[in-house]
KEFI-392522 format. One line per field, with one value per residue (C-alpha): z, y, x; residue number from 1. Coordinates in nm, 3 decimals. Layout:
# KEFI-392522
up [Z / ...]
north [Y / ...]
east [X / ...]
drenti [NUM / ...]
This chain:
# KEFI-392522
up [1.641 / 1.561 / 1.240 / 1.264 / 1.093 / 0.944 / 0.719 / 0.765 / 0.497 / 0.259 / -0.051 / -0.138 / -0.431 / -0.723 / -0.678 / -0.807 / -0.580 / -0.323 / -0.038 / -0.192 / -0.332 / -0.019 / 0.216 / -0.040 / -0.080 / 0.297 / 0.324 / 0.048 / 0.205 / 0.550 / 0.402 / 0.218 / 0.554 / 0.717 / 0.868 / 0.816 / 0.665 / 0.577 / 0.456 / 0.517 / 0.264 / 0.048 / -0.282 / -0.571 / -0.778 / -0.859 / -0.859 / -1.037 / -1.401 / -1.314 / -1.345 / -1.185 / -0.867 / -0.633 / -0.280 / -0.150 / -0.295 / -0.196 / -0.371 / -0.299 / 0.021 / 0.145 / 0.219 / 0.102 / 0.197 / 0.028 / 0.160 / -0.062 / 0.067 / -0.056 / -0.282 / -0.399 / -0.599 / -0.386 / -0.540 / -0.276 / 0.100 / 0.159 / -0.081 / 0.098 / 0.441 / 0.329 / 0.185 / 0.510 / 0.734 / 0.500 / 0.486 / 0.859 / 0.941 / 0.707 / 0.848 / 1.204 / 1.112 / 1.052 / 1.382 / 1.475 / 1.201 / 1.397 / 1.675 / 1.446 / 1.429 / 1.685 / 1.539 / 1.311 / 1.108 / 1.035 / 0.840 / 0.914 / 0.602 / 0.651 / 0.984 / 1.170 / 1.064 / 1.374 / 1.570 / 1.450 / 1.591 / 1.909 / 1.957 / 1.874 / 2.131 / 2.394 / 2.310 / 2.203 / 2.312 / 1.947 / 1.916 / 1.710 / 1.473 / 1.345 / 1.029 / 1.034 / 0.673 / 0.794 / 1.145 / 1.208 / 1.296 / 1.279 / 0.906 / 0.848 / 1.065 / 0.855 / 0.532 / 0.687 / 0.606 / 0.974 / 1.267 / 1.601 / 1.790 / 1.548 / 1.630 / 1.397 / 1.559 / 1.906 / 1.782 / 1.629 / 1.950 / 2.159 / 1.908 / 1.912 / 2.292 / 2.282 / 1.994 / 2.126 / 2.479 / 2.332 / 2.037 / 2.040 / 1.774 / 1.567 / 1.229 / 1.134 / 0.784 / 0.893 / 1.206 / 1.186 / 1.212 / 1.497 / 1.694 / 1.625 / 1.748 / 2.065 / 2.142 / 2.072 / 2.175 / 2.545 / 2.552 / 2.343 / 2.459 / 2.234 / 2.232 / 2.073 / 1.767 / 1.483 / 1.162 / 0.843 / 0.524 / 0.217 / -0.104 / -0.479 / -0.704 / -1.060 / -1.333 / -1.435 / -1.807 / -2.016 / -2.204 / -2.574 / -2.871 / -2.787 / -2.437 / -2.562 / -2.835 / -2.578 / -2.401 / -2.695 / -2.589 / -2.765 / -2.619 / -2.579 / -2.365 / -1.986 / -1.831 / -1.475 / -1.348 / -1.056 / -0.976 / -0.720 / -0.503 / -0.573 / -0.259 / 0.066 / 0.186 / -0.134 / -0.209 / -0.571 / -0.568 / -0.552 / -0.833 / -1.050 / -0.998 / -1.135 / -1.433 / -1.517 / -1.479 / -1.714 / -1.978 / -2.239 / -2.191 / -2.496 / -2.366 / -2.024 / -1.994 / -1.700 / -1.660 / -1.382 / -1.329 / -1.059 / -0.880 / -0.580 / -0.478 / -0.627 / -0.980 / -1.086 / -0.973 / -1.158 / -1.473 / -1.435 / -1.390 / -1.697 / -1.904 / -1.762 / -1.803 / -2.127 / -2.000 / -2.293 / -2.110 / -1.873 / -1.937 / -1.680 / -1.690 / -1.479 / -1.272 / -1.470 / -1.399 / -1.540 / -1.851 / -1.888 / -1.545 / -1.604 / -1.932 / -1.767 / -1.501 / -1.767 / -1.974 / -1.665 / -1.622 / -1.256 / -1.021 / -0.772 / -0.417 / -0.242 / 0.102 / 0.242 / 0.512 / 0.859 / 0.769 / 0.913 / 1.091 / 0.988 / 0.641 / 0.392 / 0.013 / -0.122 / -0.473 / -0.330 / -0.321 / -0.686 / -0.777 / -0.585 / -0.739 / -1.083 / -1.023 / -1.080 / -0.934 / -0.675 / -0.654 / -0.309 / -0.221 / 0.157 / 0.476 / 0.634 / 0.844 / 0.709 / 0.677 / 0.299 / 0.294 / 0.522 / 0.313 / -0.027 / 0.094 / 0.291 / 0.017 / -0.268 / -0.433 / -0.598 / -0.483 / -0.237 / -0.237 / 0.062 / 0.035 / -0.161 / -0.295 / -0.661 / -0.771 / -0.613 / -0.762 / -1.109 / -1.052 / -0.960 / -1.265 / -1.503 / -1.349 / -1.386 / -1.743 / -1.832 / -1.654 / -1.766 / -1.692 / -1.329 / -1.327 / -1.441 / -1.147 / -0.908 / -1.051 / -0.960 / -0.599 / -0.588 / -0.698 / -0.437 / -0.158 / -0.260 / -0.270 / 0.068 / 0.256 / 0.078 / -0.125 / -0.087 / 0.089 / 0.341 / 0.440 / 0.436 / 0.648 / 0.917 / 0.909 / 0.953 / 1.259 / 1.407 / 1.384 / 1.493 / 1.810 / 1.863 / 1.832 / 2.119 / 2.354]
north [-2.936 / -2.569 / -2.458 / -2.216 / -1.881 / -1.699 / -1.399 / -1.139 / -0.870 / -0.684 / -0.766 / -1.098 / -1.333 / -1.293 / -0.914 / -0.733 / -0.429 / -0.443 / -0.472 / -0.810 / -0.941 / -0.883 / -1.078 / -1.358 / -1.380 / -1.410 / -1.670 / -1.887 / -1.870 / -1.964 / -2.252 / -2.375 / -2.379 / -2.614 / -2.380 / -2.455 / -2.130 / -1.986 / -1.650 / -1.461 / -1.178 / -0.962 / -1.075 / -0.926 / -0.643 / -0.333 / -0.493 / -0.820 / -0.917 / -1.247 / -1.229 / -1.556 / -1.603 / -1.881 / -1.795 / -2.078 / -2.227 / -2.357 / -2.189 / -2.285 / -2.465 / -2.154 / -2.213 / -1.899 / -1.789 / -1.473 / -1.241 / -1.039 / -0.685 / -0.345 / -0.199 / 0.160 / 0.357 / 0.433 / 0.777 / 0.948 / 0.957 / 0.846 / 0.554 / 0.432 / 0.464 / 0.266 / -0.004 / -0.019 / -0.050 / -0.291 / -0.533 / -0.509 / -0.576 / -0.878 / -1.008 / -0.975 / -1.214 / -1.475 / -1.417 / -1.780 / -1.886 / -1.729 / -1.981 / -2.250 / -2.079 / -2.023 / -1.683 / -1.422 / -1.178 / -0.857 / -0.547 / -0.177 / -0.123 / -0.088 / 0.074 / -0.057 / -0.421 / -0.509 / -0.492 / -0.847 / -1.012 / -0.807 / -0.973 / -1.313 / -1.256 / -1.173 / -1.477 / -1.741 / -1.610 / -1.605 / -1.448 / -1.129 / -1.030 / -0.678 / -0.549 / -0.172 / -0.053 / 0.287 / 0.428 / 0.537 / 0.786 / 0.990 / 0.933 / 1.074 / 1.376 / 1.443 / 1.433 / 1.649 / 1.391 / 1.348 / 1.588 / 1.477 / 1.551 / 1.382 / 1.085 / 0.854 / 0.964 / 0.879 / 0.538 / 0.469 / 0.561 / 0.332 / 0.048 / 0.104 / 0.077 / -0.257 / -0.384 / -0.295 / -0.422 / -0.762 / -0.796 / -1.064 / -0.899 / -0.581 / -0.567 / -0.220 / -0.151 / 0.071 / 0.142 / 0.496 / 0.355 / 0.126 / 0.425 / 0.615 / 0.324 / 0.275 / 0.645 / 0.680 / 0.342 / 0.311 / -0.042 / -0.165 / -0.277 / -0.302 / -0.681 / -0.679 / -0.473 / -0.606 / -0.428 / -0.624 / -0.415 / -0.484 / -0.622 / -0.637 / -0.936 / -0.809 / -0.960 / -0.749 / -0.679 / -0.465 / -0.179 / -0.258 / -0.093 / -0.265 / -0.114 / 0.237 / 0.208 / 0.087 / 0.424 / 0.645 / 0.741 / 0.765 / 0.579 / 0.897 / 1.071 / 1.097 / 0.946 / 1.047 / 0.796 / 0.788 / 0.460 / 0.368 / 0.554 / 0.923 / 0.979 / 1.168 / 1.061 / 1.152 / 1.500 / 1.534 / 1.917 / 1.947 / 1.694 / 1.867 / 2.201 / 2.040 / 1.899 / 2.249 / 2.408 / 2.147 / 2.159 / 2.314 / 2.058 / 1.834 / 1.561 / 1.521 / 1.340 / 1.230 / 0.909 / 0.876 / 0.532 / 0.445 / 0.558 / 0.758 / 1.049 / 1.307 / 1.166 / 1.386 / 1.707 / 1.598 / 1.544 / 1.890 / 2.050 / 1.874 / 1.995 / 2.347 / 2.413 / 2.212 / 1.999 / 1.785 / 1.641 / 1.413 / 1.094 / 0.973 / 0.606 / 0.382 / 0.089 / -0.139 / -0.503 / -0.784 / -0.711 / -0.361 / -0.260 / -0.429 / -0.242 / 0.088 / 0.039 / -0.070 / 0.250 / 0.473 / 0.667 / 0.738 / 0.693 / 0.926 / 0.839 / 1.101 / 1.154 / 1.453 / 1.665 / 1.550 / 1.181 / 1.085 / 0.750 / 0.684 / 0.527 / 0.373 / 0.369 / 0.012 / 0.109 / 0.219 / -0.148 / -0.195 / 0.095 / -0.062 / -0.402 / -0.240 / -0.075 / 0.273 / 0.593 / 0.741 / 1.094 / 1.152 / 1.421 / 1.392 / 1.593 / 1.663 / 1.380 / 1.104 / 0.749 / 0.778 / 1.085 / 0.910 / 0.591 / 0.763 / 0.996 / 0.739 / 0.475 / 0.730 / 0.598 / 0.927 / 1.272 / 1.426 / 1.745 / 1.847 / 1.916 / 2.230 / 2.269 / 2.209 / 2.424 / 2.180 / 1.889 / 2.046 / 2.096 / 1.728 / 1.610 / 1.827 / 1.706 / 1.342 / 1.393 / 1.544 / 1.272 / 0.939 / 0.754 / 0.863 / 0.725 / 0.388 / 0.380 / 0.479 / 0.197 / -0.058 / 0.063 / 0.059 / -0.305 / -0.404 / -0.232 / -0.419 / -0.757 / -0.698 / -0.564 / -0.611 / -0.929 / -1.121 / -1.424 / -1.205 / -1.039 / -1.352 / -1.548 / -1.286 / -1.368 / -1.735 / -1.644 / -1.440 / -1.729 / -1.989 / -1.786 / -1.751 / -2.128 / -2.181 / -1.948]
east [-0.908 / -0.856 / -0.688 / -0.397 / -0.458 / -0.757 / -0.696 / -0.969 / -0.954 / -1.180 / -0.970 / -0.807 / -0.746 / -0.824 / -0.824 / -0.516 / -0.475 / -0.196 / -0.449 / -0.539 / -0.211 / -0.003 / -0.234 / -0.270 / 0.109 / 0.136 / -0.140 / 0.012 / 0.356 / 0.231 / 0.030 / 0.340 / 0.522 / 0.276 / 0.019 / -0.352 / -0.473 / -0.813 / -0.945 / -1.268 / -1.281 / -1.505 / -1.650 / -1.447 / -1.586 / -1.381 / -1.035 / -1.103 / -1.128 / -1.298 / -1.677 / -1.785 / -1.584 / -1.705 / -1.811 / -1.592 / -1.274 / -0.932 / -0.640 / -0.278 / -0.389 / -0.575 / -0.945 / -1.124 / -1.476 / -1.605 / -1.875 / -2.106 / -2.160 / -2.274 / -2.003 / -2.037 / -1.780 / -1.475 / -1.422 / -1.638 / -1.588 / -1.948 / -1.906 / -1.593 / -1.757 / -2.061 / -1.833 / -1.633 / -1.938 / -2.115 / -1.822 / -1.752 / -2.118 / -2.130 / -1.799 / -1.935 / -2.216 / -1.944 / -1.764 / -1.834 / -1.593 / -1.306 / -1.370 / -1.227 / -0.885 / -0.611 / -0.520 / -0.672 / -0.464 / -0.652 / -0.551 / -0.598 / -0.809 / -1.100 / -1.016 / -1.324 / -1.273 / -1.061 / -1.388 / -1.463 / -1.146 / -1.185 / -1.527 / -1.374 / -1.102 / -1.364 / -1.576 / -1.324 / -0.978 / -0.873 / -0.527 / -0.507 / -0.226 / -0.285 / -0.112 / -0.089 / -0.085 / -0.207 / -0.246 / -0.603 / -0.737 / -0.415 / -0.361 / -0.711 / -0.628 / -0.316 / -0.515 / -0.790 / -1.058 / -1.148 / -1.171 / -1.021 / -1.343 / -1.581 / -1.804 / -1.609 / -1.284 / -1.418 / -1.536 / -1.193 / -1.012 / -1.234 / -1.185 / -0.808 / -0.804 / -0.987 / -0.772 / -0.429 / -0.490 / -0.588 / -0.350 / -0.080 / 0.136 / 0.131 / 0.304 / 0.429 / 0.558 / 0.847 / 1.050 / 0.911 / 0.558 / 0.664 / 0.794 / 0.472 / 0.259 / 0.461 / 0.443 / 0.071 / -0.073 / 0.002 / -0.144 / 0.149 / 0.492 / 0.795 / 0.794 / 0.447 / 0.544 / 0.759 / 0.857 / 0.788 / 0.789 / 0.582 / 0.731 / 0.676 / 0.621 / 0.593 / 0.808 / 1.105 / 1.127 / 1.359 / 1.195 / 1.157 / 0.988 / 0.658 / 0.664 / 0.738 / 0.476 / 0.220 / 0.241 / 0.331 / 0.684 / 1.019 / 1.313 / 1.519 / 1.253 / 1.282 / 0.970 / 0.877 / 0.619 / 0.380 / 0.200 / -0.062 / -0.307 / -0.369 / -0.567 / -0.580 / -0.234 / -0.050 / 0.086 / -0.021 / -0.022 / 0.357 / 0.390 / 0.129 / 0.306 / 0.624 / 0.432 / 0.308 / 0.652 / 0.801 / 0.525 / 0.755 / 1.035 / 0.987 / 1.215 / 1.047 / 0.714 / 0.499 / 0.302 / 0.041 / -0.113 / -0.365 / -0.677 / -0.792 / -1.008 / -0.767 / -0.784 / -1.076 / -0.905 / -0.589 / -0.794 / -0.945 / -0.602 / -0.465 / -0.760 / -0.772 / -0.399 / -0.371 / -0.087 / 0.025 / 0.325 / 0.131 / -0.063 / -0.315 / -0.415 / -0.636 / -0.506 / -0.270 / -0.193 / 0.020 / 0.225 / 0.076 / 0.207 / 0.541 / 0.584 / 0.490 / 0.758 / 1.007 / 0.972 / 0.996 / 1.320 / 1.244 / 0.948 / 0.781 / 0.681 / 0.472 / 0.317 / 0.129 / 0.286 / 0.183 / 0.157 / 0.497 / 0.475 / 0.116 / 0.148 / 0.391 / 0.333 / 0.328 / 0.441 / 0.777 / 0.874 / 0.774 / 1.002 / 1.289 / 1.232 / 1.221 / 1.559 / 1.417 / 1.569 / 1.335 / 1.199 / 1.055 / 0.801 / 0.787 / 0.810 / 1.145 / 1.285 / 1.061 / 1.194 / 1.170 / 1.394 / 1.641 / 1.659 / 1.665 / 1.943 / 2.143 / 2.143 / 2.167 / 1.853 / 1.757 / 1.649 / 1.404 / 1.198 / 0.990 / 0.618 / 0.529 / 0.884 / 0.806 / 1.102 / 1.347 / 1.154 / 1.182 / 1.556 / 1.599 / 1.402 / 1.603 / 1.929 / 1.831 / 1.711 / 2.047 / 2.249 / 2.108 / 2.433 / 2.400 / 2.045 / 2.177 / 2.419 / 2.140 / 1.929 / 2.196 / 2.198 / 1.819 / 1.808 / 2.067 / 1.874 / 1.560 / 1.735 / 1.901 / 1.598 / 1.267 / 1.284 / 0.959 / 1.111 / 1.294 / 0.967 / 0.752 / 1.002 / 0.940 / 0.568 / 0.656 / 0.864 / 0.578 / 0.334 / 0.588 / 0.640 / 0.265 / 0.222 / 0.465 / 0.276]
drenti [1 / 2 / 3 / 4 / 5 / 6 / 7 / 8 / 9 / 10 / 11 / 12 / 13 / 14 / 15 / 16 / 17 / 18 / 19 / 20 / 21 / 22 / 23 / 24 / 25 / 26 / 27 / 28 / 29 / 30 / 31 / 32 / 33 / 34 / 35 / 36 / 37 / 38 / 39 / 40 / 41 / 42 / 43 / 44 / 45 / 46 / 47 / 48 / 49 / 50 / 51 / 52 / 53 / 54 / 55 / 56 / 57 / 58 / 59 / 60 / 61 / 62 / 63 / 64 / 65 / 66 / 67 / 68 / 69 / 70 / 71 / 72 / 73 / 74 / 75 / 76 / 77 / 78 / 79 / 80 / 81 / 82 / 83 / 84 / 85 / 86 / 87 / 88 / 89 / 90 / 91 / 92 / 93 / 94 / 95 / 96 / 97 / 98 / 99 / 100 / 101 / 102 / 103 / 104 / 105 / 106 / 107 / 108 / 109 / 110 / 111 / 112 / 113 / 114 / 115 / 116 / 117 / 118 / 119 / 120 / 121 / 122 / 123 / 124 / 125 / 126 / 127 / 128 / 129 / 130 / 131 / 132 / 133 / 134 / 135 / 136 / 137 / 138 / 139 / 140 / 141 / 142 / 143 / 144 / 145 / 146 / 147 / 148 / 149 / 150 / 151 / 152 / 153 / 154 / 155 / 156 / 157 / 158 / 159 / 160 / 161 / 162 / 163 / 164 / 165 / 166 / 167 / 168 / 169 / 170 / 171 / 172 / 173 / 174 / 175 / 176 / 177 / 178 / 179 / 180 / 181 / 182 / 183 / 184 / 185 / 186 / 187 / 188 / 189 / 190 / 191 / 192 / 193 / 194 / 195 / 196 / 197 / 198 / 199 / 200 / 201 / 202 / 203 / 204 / 205 / 206 / 207 / 208 / 209 / 210 / 211 / 212 / 213 / 214 / 215 / 216 / 217 / 218 / 219 / 220 / 221 / 222 / 223 / 224 / 225 / 226 / 227 / 228 / 229 / 230 / 231 / 232 / 233 / 234 / 235 / 236 / 237 / 238 / 239 / 240 / 241 / 242 / 243 / 244 / 245 / 246 / 247 / 248 / 249 / 250 / 251 / 252 / 253 / 254 / 255 / 256 / 257 / 258 / 259 / 260 / 261 / 262 / 263 / 264 / 265 / 266 / 267 / 268 / 269 / 270 / 271 / 272 / 273 / 274 / 275 / 276 / 277 / 278 / 279 / 280 / 281 / 282 / 283 / 284 / 285 / 286 / 287 / 288 / 289 / 290 / 291 / 292 / 293 / 294 / 295 / 296 / 297 / 298 / 299 / 300 / 301 / 302 / 303 / 304 / 305 / 306 / 307 / 308 / 309 / 310 / 311 / 312 / 313 / 314 / 315 / 316 / 317 / 318 / 319 / 320 / 321 / 322 / 323 / 324 / 325 / 326 / 327 / 328 / 329 / 330 / 331 / 332 / 333 / 334 / 335 / 336 / 337 / 338 / 339 / 340 / 341 / 342 / 343 / 344 / 345 / 346 / 347 / 348 / 349 / 350 / 351 / 352 / 353 / 354 / 355 / 356 / 357 / 358 / 359 / 360 / 361 / 362 / 363 / 364 / 365 / 366 / 367 / 368 / 369 / 370 / 371 / 372 / 373 / 374 / 375 / 376 / 377 / 378 / 379 / 380 / 381 / 382 / 383 / 384 / 385 / 386 / 387 / 388 / 389 / 390 / 391 / 392 / 393 / 394 / 395 / 396 / 397 / 398 / 399 / 400 / 401 / 402 / 403 / 404 / 405]
């Protein structure tokens, strides 16, 4: 008798990046609601503190099988491509495992991984649920990391055609992304696409002396924080321009935490322009991350121009859960601008408008009581729309409906 759902993803438990924690949250929740759940994932390396992780284990009723594959540093484009192809190739050797499950849930990162469930659908009629974290290849076009006429682009478009004509359900992170998919993937109909946002699950703590000491700040300083990926989809130039323009403001400090292929250029800019007002840290987890959010006065969410409808930053939900006012650096008309403005969650500057961003930061630093009121609204929006159980219940509904078909 077939089991219910197999999670196919490069990152999974015990890794701590959002590409691992979000699928594992979903798998646990589905298992707790009676589904028989398994996972076929990559063997942990870069995002795990555990040294000896078993190839097979059951965690929270989820049967996990891990695949060892070639893992190079993700800082270079070539390294990421090799990792993508290596994991996808190794996963394809286990395609027979998908025969044991009624459905497979696969994620858009790495973008060629859906090839494996497409093969399983051809061979075994396995149902496919596709979670679109990013829309490929368009998100790569927007970040200028891929040319529309390139070989990889042609491969992606052919894979997309096979995927979307076979998929049972597509999960988009935002309504904006859903509209983009329906407009640009002619194989899809509206009934096949459902919007389920991401969520956060860090513990909320109040900032105390220990937290401020951990990062070397004073409690009366205004801390502008950026967390998460600093990569091709994020507009870091506008933010760095604001950092430079505010370098003589003693009371305003910047905290950057995360990774990505723009980190090295940020380090070079900090050194070259002797920016003493910004601190750049590697990925933080657990209490360290919770303390970093706690000391933040506001948090920045940033997307490159041209990426509208193709991606959604996961750390946005951590900011909302943390009750932090939001500073958005986005293109005009994006869903983030609409929500931040409509719900009065903070302020927005469009790409390349660092002067307006500086104006917003100065205003917030001078009006901390207003920031406290914004924080209350932010928390309420998170609880009403993005709380983890609200989102995960939607996944339960998706698979309950699939079971009936």
